[in-house]
N, C-alpha and C positions, 0 to 999 in steps of 0.2 A: 462310434465308427470314425467320425471326423468332426471337426469343429463346425464346419459349414452345415447349416440345416435350413430346410425350407419350412414354411409355416404349415399349419394344419390344412388338410384337404377340405375343400368346400363342403359344408353339410355334415362334417364329421369332426371328432376331436382327435383324429389321428394325424401324426406328422406326415408330410409329403416326402417323396423321393428327393434325395440330395442332388439337385441338378448340376452342382459343381463337379460331380463325378463323370458326367456325360462326355466332356471333351476328351480326356485321356482314354475312356472306355471305347469311344467311337474310333479315335485315331489308332489306338493299339489293335483293335479288332480288324481294321481294314489293311494293315500292313501286309498280311498274308495274301488276301485276294488281289491286292494291287500288283504284287510280284508274281502271282499266279497267272494273271491275265495279260499284263503288259508285255510279257515275253512272247505272247502269241504272234504279234506282228513283227517281233524282232528276230524270230528264228531264221527266216529267209535271209535278211541282211547279214546276220552273224555267220551263217553258212557260207555266203558268198565272200565275206571278208576273210574268213579263216580257212576257206577251202574244205568245208565239212559238208557231207550230204545230209539229207533230212533224217536218215536213220541214226546219225551221230548227234546232231543237234537236239534230237528228242531227249537225250540225256540231261539237257538243261531243264527240261520239264520234270523228268523222273527224279533228278537229284534233289530238287526242292521238296518234292512230295515224299521221298524216302526219309529225309531228315524230319519233315514235319509230322509224318505219320507216326514216327517213333517218339518225337518230342512232345506232341500235344498231350497225350495222357500222362506222360511222366511229369511234365511241367504242371499240368493240371493237378496232379497229386501233390506236388510240392506247394502249390497255391492253397490247396485244401488244408495242408499242415501249417504253413508259415504265413499265410495271407498273401495278397496280391502285390503289394508294393515292391518288395525287393526283387521278386521274379520279373515283374514288369520292367523295372529299370535295367536289370542286367540284360534281358533279352532284347529290348529295344536299342540298347547301346550296341549290341552285337550286330544289329541291322545296319547301323552306320558304318561299322568296320567292313561288313560285307559289301556295302555300296562302294567303298574306296577300292577294295580288292577287285571287284568286277569292272569298275571303270578303268582300271589300269592293267587288266589282265592281258598278257602277251599271247596266250593261246587258249584253245578250247578247254584243256585240262584245268587250268587255273580258273577259267570262267565257271566250270562245273563246280569247283571248290567253293567259289563265291556263292553259288546257288545253294550249296549245302549249308553254308553259314547263314544265309538268308532263311533257310528252312528252320534251323534251330532258333534263330533270332526272332522269328515271327510267331513262335509257339505260345507265348504267354498272353498275347492280347485278348483273344477270344475267351479262353478259360478264366482269365482275370475279370473280364467284363461280366460273365455269367455268375462268378462268385460274388461280385459286388452287387449285382441285381438281387441275388439270394439274400445277402446280408442286410441290404436295405429293406427288403421285404420283411425280414424278421424284425428289424428295428421299428418299422412303421406299422407292422401288423396288417399290411396290405399285400397278400401273397399273389396278386395277379397284376403285375406292372405291365399291362398290355402295351401301353405307349412306349415304354422303354425297350421292351423286346422288339416291338415293331421298328423303333429307331435303329436298333442294331441290325435287324434284317435289311432295312432299307439302305443303310449305309453300306453294308456288304454287297447288296445287289447293285447299288449305284457304282461302286468301285469295280465290281466284277464285270460289269457291262461297259463302263466308260473306259476301263483299262486299255483295251485295244486302240481306242481313239486317241487317248493320251499318249500311248506308246508310239503310234504313228506320227503324232505331232512332234514328240521329242526326237524321233529318228530324223524327221524332216529338218529339224532345226540343228541338232547336235550329233546326229549319228546314233548307232545302237548303244554306244557306251553311255549316252545320256540316260537310258532307261535304268542303268545301275546307279549312276550318280544321283538320281532322284532320291535314293534311299537316305542319303546323308542329311539333307534338311528335314526329311520326315522323321528320322531318328532323333535329331536334335529337338524338334518340336515335341515328340512323344516323351522324351526324357524330362524336358522342362515341365510339361504338363503333369507328368507323374510325380515329380518332386513337389510341385505346388498343390496338387489336388488329391492325390491318393492318401489314404489314412496311414498314419505311422503306427497306430496301436496294433498289437498282436491280435489275431483272431481269438474269439472266445474259446474256452477250454471245451474239449469234447473227447470221445473215445479215440479218435484218430490222432489226437494231439498229446496223449499221455504216454509215458514210457521213454525208453532210450531212443536216441535219434535214429540208430540203425533199425530198430524195431518199427518205429513210426514210418520210415521210408520204405522198408522191405526191399533192400537193395538186391538180394538174390532174385526176388520176383521180377524186379525191373530188368535185371540182366537176362533172365530167361525170356521175358516178353520181347526184349530187343532182339535176341537171337531168332526167335520165332518170326517176328515181323520182318526183319531184314532179309532172312532167307526167302520168305514168301515174296517180298517185293522185288528182290533181285531176279527171281524166276519170272515174275510178271513183266519185268522190264524187257525181257527178250525171250518170249515164249518159244521153247524148243524142247523136244523130248530128251536131247542129250544132257539137259540140265535137270534131269529128274532128281538127282541127289539133293538139290536145293529144296524140293518139296519134302523129301524124306527128312532132311535136317529140320525143316520147319515143323513137321509133324512131331518129331522127337522132342524138340524144344517146347512145343505146345503141350505135349503130354507131361513133361517135367514141370512146366509152368502151372498146369492145372493141379498137380499133386502138391506143389509148393503152396499155392494160394489157398487150397482147401485146409492146409495144416497151419498156416501162419496166423498168429494172434491178431495182427493188424495187416491184412493183405494189401498189396498194391492195387489189385482189382478184386473186390469181394465177389468171387464167383458164386457163392451161395445166394447172395442177394441178387446178383445179376441174373443168375440162372432161373430164379423164381420171378423175375420181372419180365414176363412175356411181352407186354407192350413196348418196353424199352428195347428189347432184342429185335422186335419187328421193325422198330424205327431205324435201328442201325442197319438192318438188311435193306430197307428201302433207300436209305442214304447211299449205300454202295451202288445199287443199280441206277439210281437217279443221276449220280455224278458220272457214271460211265457215259451216259447220253450227253450230259451238259458239257463235260470236258472234251469229248470227241468232237462236239460241235465247235467249241471254243478254239481248239488247236487245229483240228483237221479241216474244218470249213474255212477258217481264216487263212491257213496255208494255201488251200486251193484257190481262194479268191485272188491271191497274189500270183501263184505260179500257173494255175490252170485257167484262170479267167483274165489275168493280166492287170490287176489293180496294183497301185502303189501301196506301201504299208499304211500311209495316211488315209488313203481312200478305202482300204480294207477295214480300218477302224471306223471310218465315217459310215460305211455301209451297215454298221451295227447300231446306229443311232435309234432306229425304230424299236429295236429290242430294249435299249436303254430306257426310252421314254415309256414304253408300255409296262416294262417290269416294275419301274418305280410307281407308276400309277396303280397297278394291280396290288402291289405291296401295301401302299397307303390305304387304298379302299378296303382291302380285306383284312388289314392288320388288327382291327378291334374285334373282329369276329372270333369266337372261340371254336368254331367249326374246324375240324382237322380233316375229316374224311372228304368233305366237299373240295377243299383246296387240293388235296392229293389227287383226287380223281380228275379234276379239271387239269391239273399239271400233267398227269399221265397222258391224257388225251392230246394236250398241246404238243408234248414230245413226239408222240406217234405221228400226228399230222405233219409236223415239220420234217420228220424223217422221210415220209412219203413224198413230200415236195422236193426234198434233196435228190431223191432218186430220179426226178424228172429234169434235173439241171444238166447243162452241158457247157462247153466252152463258148458256144454261140448263143446261149440263153440271154434274153433281155435282162437289163439291170433290175427291172422291177421284180423279177422272180427272186433275186438275191435278197432284195429288201423285204419281200413277202416272207421268206424263210426266217429272217431276223425278227420280223414282227410277230410271227407265230411263236417263236421261241421266247418272246417276252412274257408270255403267259406262264409257262412253267418256271421261268427264271424268277418271276415275281411271287409265285405261290409255294414252290417246293421247299426252298430254304426256310421261309417263314414257318411253314407247317412243321417241318422237321425240328427246327430250333425250339418252337413252343412245346412240341411233344416231349423233348428231352427235359426241358425245364420242369414240367409238371410230372413226369414219370420217374425222374431220377431220385435217388436217396439224397435228401437235403445236405447231409454231411459230405457228400461226394459230388456236389454240383459241378465244380471245376473239372474234375477228372472225367465225369460223365460227358461233359461238353467236349472235352478233349478227345474222348473216344468217338463221339459223333464225327468230329473232323477226321479222325484216323480212318474210319470206315469210308468217309467221303473221299479221302485221298487214296485209299486202296482202289476205289472206283476210278479215280483219276489216273492211277498207274495202269489199270486195265485199258483205259481210254488211250493213254500215251502209247502203250504197246500195240494196241489195235491200229492206231494211226500210223506208227512206224511200219508195221507189217503191211498195211493197206497201200501205203504210198511207195515204200522202198526208196529209190533214188530221187523221185520227182513226185510232187503233189498234183497228179493229173486227174482227169475226170473219171477214168476207170477206177482209180484208187479211192476217189471220193464215194463212188457208188458202193464199192466193197465195204467201206467204213459205214455207210448209211445202213447197210443190212445189219451190221453189228449193233448200231445204235437202235435200230427198229426192234431187234430181239430184246435188248435191254429195256426198251420202253414198254414192250408188251409184258415182260416179267414184272416191271414196276406196277403196271396196271393190275395184274393178277394178285400181287402181294397186297395191294390196297383193297381190292374187291373182296378178298376172302379173309381179311383180318377183322375179327370180331372185337378186338380190343381197342379200336380207334376211338370210340366214344369216351374212353376213360380220361384221356388228357383234357378233352373239352369239358367233361363233367367236373373234373378237379378244378379247372380254371373257374367254372361257373360258381362252384361252391365257395371257392376262396375269395371271390370278389364280392360275396354277399356280406 
């Protein structure tokens, strides 16, 4: 895989995970969450600077997720076929270009374009990391790299929660354009680390890597998948019955996609395998509803703390420090445990509890209540992502680890699109307390559904069981 190797694991004759891969893995995987979260405190300053209401600046959120939802499984499939190095370098380089475009953008339209570039540019980091974890597990014979998976989850949780605070600091020092310019040094560092640390060798031969290039990539399948997903996400961006044709187009493209994939020799997404993998499908469903709650809080609550409560962008980010501290602590403490059901149930209860407290907030609420909400949200922030990530790793077909990881992010981003649309519909022109309460009811409904999907899922023990057997 790579020339750098670690010594045998203590007490065994098996080699250890190549720790030299961790820096590019971690940095590449956090490029997306840092751009997902840092924008939360920048929406209001951007709107004021460019004269755009909240309903229009919401496109800055939606544009990134539209691009990433489409790009993650596509890039993941390319990584499964060609290996992670080239895709990682190309994508992270695009992040730097997007940073320059965003920092110099003269209007909202160009800024939205920069967010689209960021969405595609940040597609490779997480699937590449999961592919590297899988290939190292195959090389070392240790198929339960709990510490590495936990490091990925903790890194993503850290960035996801510290993002608003970092964004507030950058805005205070250099204005909202600094939140885009940050991508330039991050991209340079990621490209350099990728050149130095990622393996140059092609991945081992397998069923997905034989035949013509067109057959291996299934370009028609990718095109139909794109048509289906883009139509659906455009509908979710601005929910209205007048746009019913988008749903019809999405359904038609979805039907054609299913027919194509069931007939393809090397499908983009193997629907036969996926359809028979009930645990993995249930994990994707849980990811969707979990992220409706998580991103509604991230964007909606943060906007309200600025417009409805009167905090500055920096202080709005500072108010989320309790969530940051507790989420990291929870991830580290629970990371070595193979239990999935317990993490998911506790995460669901944490989401529901936080939503109930939000319904009690008002413009004259004491500051400690805002901090309490952030603290409660630290529990699901620390548990849900870790449990979902571990589930996919052990439930997915090993030949499709990267594309399966990409699909997890796609379902999460569909949830984020629902959250973005719900936030825009709840707030309208201003992020006031009435809008926050309307959004909280949407979040509460999604949180209850997440709890029910976990309570009645009889397959949850399989991921933990697989992990336990693999570690023996």
